[in-house]
C-alpha positions, 0 to 999 in steps of 0.5 A: 079467324085470325089468331094474331095481332099485327105489331110493329113493323107489321103495322107500318107495312100494313098502313103503307100497303093500304093508304087511307080511303083505299079498299081492302078485304075484311073476313067475317062470320056472317052468323057473328059479324063481330068476329071480323078480321083483316088477316085470316088464319094463324101466323106462319112464322109463330105457329105455336106462340100462343100455345107456349105462352099458355103453357108458361102461364099454366106452369107459373100458376101450378108453381105458385099454387104449390108454394102457397100450399107448402107455406100453409103446411109449413 
């Protein structure tokens, strides 16, 4: 499973390394072929980016909930 999506300039590098019509490996789960990826595994350069973004989202949600609760009580 891939935990990231290619973004520019990686997309251009990938396209140059794999010209149209060339063969490439696709990694998939035989029990669920819809889970197919070209690049398996987590990103080596951004190991915790998803965890950081998720934590930030939870933090913002908690702050908004507290502000709403204080507005109701106020």
